[in-house]
Each structure stands twice: as C-alpha cells, then as structure tokens.
C-alpha positions, 0 to 999 in steps of 0.5 A, spaced: 421 561 507 423 555 504 426 553 510 420 553 514 416 549 508 422 544 508 421 543 516 414 543 515 414 537 510 419 534 514 415 534 520 409 531 516 413 526 513 415 524 520 408 524 523 405 520 518 411 515 519 410 515 526 403 513 525 404 507 521 410 505 526 405 505 532 400 501 528 405 496 526 407 496 534 400 494 536 398 490 530 397 482 532 400 477 527 395 471 525 400 467 530 399 471 535 391 471 535 391 464 534 396 463 541 391 468 544 385 464 543 388 457 544 392 459 550 398 456 546 405 460 546 406 463 539 412 458 538 407 452 539 403 455 534 408 457 529 411 450 530 404 447 528 404 452 522 410 449 520 407 442 519 402 445 515 396 446 520 393 453 518 392 458 524 384 457 523 385 449 524 389 450 530 384 455 533 378 450 531 382 444 534 381 448 541 374 450 540 376 457 538 375 458 531 369 463 531 374 467 536 379 467 532 375 469 526 373 475 530 379 477 532 382 476 525 377 480 522 378 486 527 385 486 525 384 486 518 379 492 519 384 496 523 390 495 518 385 497 512 383 503 517 390 505 518 391 505 510 386 509 509 388 514 514 395 514 511 392 515 504 395 509 501 388 506 500 381 509 499 375 508 503 371 505 498 376 500 496 378 499 504 370 497 504 370 493 498 376 489 501 373 488 508 366 486 505 370 481 501 374 478 507 367 478 511 364 474 506 369 469 505 369 468 513 362 465 512 365 459 508 371 459 512 372 451 515 379 452 517 383 449 512 385 455 508 381 453 502 377 459 502 384 463 501 381 469 505 383 476 502 386 473 496 382 477 491 381 483 496 388 484 497 387 484 505 391 478 507 396 479 512 400 473 510 396 468 514 395 463 508 401 458 507 407 462 510 410 461 517 410 468 519 404 472 518 407 478 517 404 484 514 408 484 507 405 480 502 397 481 501 396 488 503 396 491 496 390 493 492 389 486 489 388 484 482 381 480 483 384 474 479 
C-alpha cells in the first residue's frame, strides 16, 4: 500500500513538473516577441536592448507597438494562467495582476517608465535586463 502511494505521489509530481516544462518551452521572451513583430532577428533586438533601448521602443520604431503590447499581454496572461493551474497563485491574485498589467499598458509609451508588472508581480524580466527571462518578477509582488 505504501509503495502505491509513493508511486502515485511521484507520478503527480512528474505530471505537474512536465506541465511547467511544456509552458516554459512554448513561452516567448520579450525579445522574441519584439523580434516577431518587427521582423528583426532576436540577436538584433537583444543588441539594441543592450544599448539601452527598451523592447517597446524597438517595436514602436517599427510601427508595431500595439502588436507588441497585445502579444506581451497574451504571454503574461498565459504565464499567470499556468501559475494558477500549478497552484502557485490564486485565481483572484492572478486576475489582480493581469488587470494591473492591462491598466499599465494604457500608459505605456515604450520608454520603460511605466514599469509594467512592477507592483503586480507579473513581470517577465522585460524591463532593463538583456534577457527577458521568466525568473525575477513572477512573484506575488509587494505592491510598494
């Protein structure tokens, strides 16, 4: 009986872990999104970013800021949905973060001054970093 429980728990952990890996494998970074809307390579976008140009400004320069914002919002929504599904975030908190990001996008001028996701904890590392990884900024936030 104990062996069956152990196997069941191990399988559950593997399935939940696999779901996270599947999301991570399909998730797009801000650099990839900027690349897809502008037609530039990811390397070109990252090079511009390393010079201090925000991903939004790169998209705006190409006349694609609105497309960039839509795709970023979709990506953040998918990230939040996955965290709710994984049990690491409540639906209520995910909704609050999503609405905060959505409202911040209304004031987005592509300069990075809106600091989208900063207080809501829904960021994807797309602020002043070269990467755009999914590490920092995914916490519940402290609403400072």
